[in-house]
C-alpha positions as CSV (number, residue, x, y, z in Angstrom):
1,X,5.6,5.9,-29.1
2,X,2.6,3.5,-29.4
3,X,-0.6,4.2,-27.7
4,X,-2.3,1.4,-25.9
5,X,-5.7,0.7,-28.0
6,X,-7.3,-1.5,-25.5
7,X,-7.8,-1.9,-21.7
8,X,-5.1,-5.0,-21.7
9,X,-2.6,-3.0,-23.4
10,X,-3.0,0.1,-21.3
11,X,-2.6,-2.1,-18.1
12,X,0.3,-4.1,-19.6
13,X,2.2,-0.9,-21.1
14,X,1.7,0.9,-17.8
15,X,2.9,-1.9,-15.6
16,X,5.9,-2.5,-17.7
17,X,6.8,1.2,-17.7
18,X,6.4,1.1,-13.9
19,X,8.8,-1.8,-13.4
20,X,11.3,-0.1,-15.6
21,X,11.1,3.0,-13.4
22,X,11.6,0.9,-10.3
23,X,14.4,-1.0,-11.7
24,X,16.2,2.1,-12.8
25,X,16.0,3.5,-9.4
26,X,17.0,0.6,-7.4
27,X,19.9,-0.2,-9.7
28,X,21.4,3.1,-8.2
29,X,23.1,3.0,-4.8
30,X,21.4,5.0,-2.1
31,X,24.0,8.0,-2.8
32,X,22.8,8.2,-6.5
33,X,19.2,7.6,-5.6
34,X,19.3,10.6,-3.4
35,X,21.6,13.0,-5.6
36,X,20.4,16.3,-6.9
37,X,21.6,17.5,-10.1
38,X,22.6,21.0,-11.4
39,X,19.9,21.7,-14.0
40,X,17.8,24.5,-15.0
41,X,14.9,22.1,-15.3
42,X,12.3,22.0,-12.5
43,X,13.0,18.3,-11.3
44,X,16.5,18.0,-9.8
45,X,16.3,14.6,-8.4
46,X,14.6,11.1,-8.4
47,X,12.3,12.3,-5.7
48,X,11.1,15.2,-7.7
49,X,10.3,12.9,-10.7
50,X,8.6,10.4,-8.8
51,X,6.5,12.8,-6.7
52,X,5.3,14.2,-10.0
53,X,3.9,11.1,-11.1
54,X,2.4,10.6,-7.8
55,X,0.8,14.1,-8.0
56,X,-0.9,13.3,-11.4
57,X,-2.1,10.0,-10.2
58,X,-3.6,11.9,-7.1
59,X,-5.4,14.3,-9.5
60,X,-6.9,11.4,-11.6
61,X,-8.1,9.5,-8.5
62,X,-9.6,12.7,-7.2
63,X,-11.3,13.5,-10.5
64,X,-12.7,9.8,-10.6
65,X,-13.9,10.2,-6.9
66,X,-15.7,13.3,-7.5
67,X,-17.4,11.8,-10.5
68,X,-18.5,8.7,-8.6
69,X,-19.9,11.0,-6.0
70,X,-22.1,12.7,-8.5
71,X,-19.9,15.8,-8.9
72,X,-18.0,17.3,-12.0
73,X,-14.4,17.6,-11.4
74,X,-12.6,20.7,-12.3
75,X,-9.7,19.8,-14.5
76,X,-6.7,20.1,-14.2
77,X,-7.3,21.4,-10.7
78,X,-9.1,24.3,-9.1
79,X,-7.3,27.4,-10.0
80,X,-5.2,26.0,-12.8
81,X,-5.7,25.5,-16.5
82,X,-4.4,23.2,-19.2
83,X,-2.7,26.1,-20.8
84,X,-0.6,26.7,-17.7
85,X,0.2,23.2,-16.7
86,X,3.6,24.7,-15.9
87,X,2.3,26.2,-12.8
88,X,0.5,23.2,-11.6
89,X,3.4,21.2,-12.1
90,X,5.5,23.7,-10.1
91,X,2.9,23.4,-7.3
92,X,3.4,19.5,-7.4
93,X,7.2,20.1,-7.4
94,X,6.9,22.4,-4.3
95,X,4.8,19.9,-2.4
96,X,7.6,17.2,-3.1
97,X,10.2,19.4,-1.3
98,X,8.7,18.2,2.0
99,X,9.2,14.4,1.5
100,X,12.0,12.0,1.4
101,X,12.7,9.6,-1.6
102,X,11.6,6.7,0.5
103,X,8.2,8.3,1.5
104,X,7.8,9.4,-2.2
105,X,8.3,5.8,-3.5
106,X,5.9,4.3,-1.0
107,X,3.0,6.7,-2.1
108,X,4.0,6.4,-5.7
109,X,3.7,2.7,-5.4
110,X,0.5,3.0,-3.7
111,X,-1.1,5.3,-6.1
112,X,0.1,3.4,-9.2
113,X,-1.6,0.4,-7.9
114,X,-4.8,2.3,-7.2
115,X,-4.8,3.6,-10.7
116,X,-4.1,0.3,-12.0
117,X,-7.3,-1.0,-9.9
118,X,-9.3,1.9,-11.5
119,X,-8.6,0.9,-14.9
120,X,-9.3,-2.8,-14.1
121,X,-12.7,-1.8,-12.6
122,X,-13.6,0.1,-15.8
123,X,-15.1,-1.5,-18.8
124,X,-13.4,-1.5,-22.1
125,X,-16.4,0.9,-23.2
126,X,-15.9,3.3,-20.4
127,X,-12.3,3.6,-21.2
128,X,-12.3,3.7,-24.9
129,X,-15.7,5.3,-25.9
130,X,-15.4,9.0,-26.6
131,X,-17.4,11.1,-24.2
132,X,-18.3,8.6,-21.8
133,X,-17.0,10.9,-19.0
134,X,-18.1,14.5,-19.8
135,X,-15.4,15.8,-17.6
136,X,-12.8,14.2,-19.6
137,X,-13.7,16.2,-22.8
138,X,-14.6,14.5,-26.1
139,X,-11.7,12.0,-26.1
140,X,-11.8,8.6,-24.5
141,X,-11.0,8.4,-20.8
142,X,-8.4,6.0,-21.9
143,X,-6.4,8.9,-23.4
144,X,-6.2,11.0,-20.2
145,X,-5.4,7.7,-18.3
146,X,-2.6,6.8,-20.7
147,X,-1.2,10.4,-20.6
148,X,-0.9,10.0,-16.7
149,X,0.3,6.4,-16.7
150,X,2.3,4.8,-19.7
151,X,3.2,7.9,-21.5
152,X,4.0,9.9,-18.3
153,X,6.2,6.9,-17.2
154,X,8.1,7.1,-20.2
155,X,8.7,10.8,-19.8
156,X,10.0,9.9,-16.4
157,X,12.2,7.2,-17.6
158,X,13.8,9.4,-20.5
159,X,14.1,12.4,-18.0
160,X,15.9,10.2,-15.3
161,X,18.3,8.8,-18.1
162,X,19.2,12.3,-19.1
163,X,19.7,13.5,-15.7
164,X,22.1,10.7,-14.9
165,X,23.8,10.9,-18.3
166,X,24.5,14.3,-18.2
167,X,26.2,14.1,-14.8
168,X,28.8,11.3,-16.0
């Protein structure tokens, strides 16, 4: 899959993939949108997948807010490591269980637009110059943002297609 190489592509690819997710969801009737699937995978329904995306948006927005306030965020999250993302993702899944799909879609839409605004507010250099944000490691911030936006959205599209295809 192509990685965006500049701010314009990052915005366009993310927005296109977001729209693809939304079209996929609303092409389903209400019963199918709320259907849970028998799978050994963590995410059992559309709500779980969308809340997962929202959860990662929230992490990114928190990291950036801590940075702006002069702090150094702990990535990926206090008490979690990159080596054990499965545990963090399980925590995000557990949070999702308290919400409806409708609520999850509302907060996902809001967080998507907040991250898009964050991207728009950063310069090309801030996004693509390695090491501009020490808390993001040696890679450009855009690599982290891309993983949470465009590439994560494609994971969601592929996963949702798989769930619905296996249930036919």
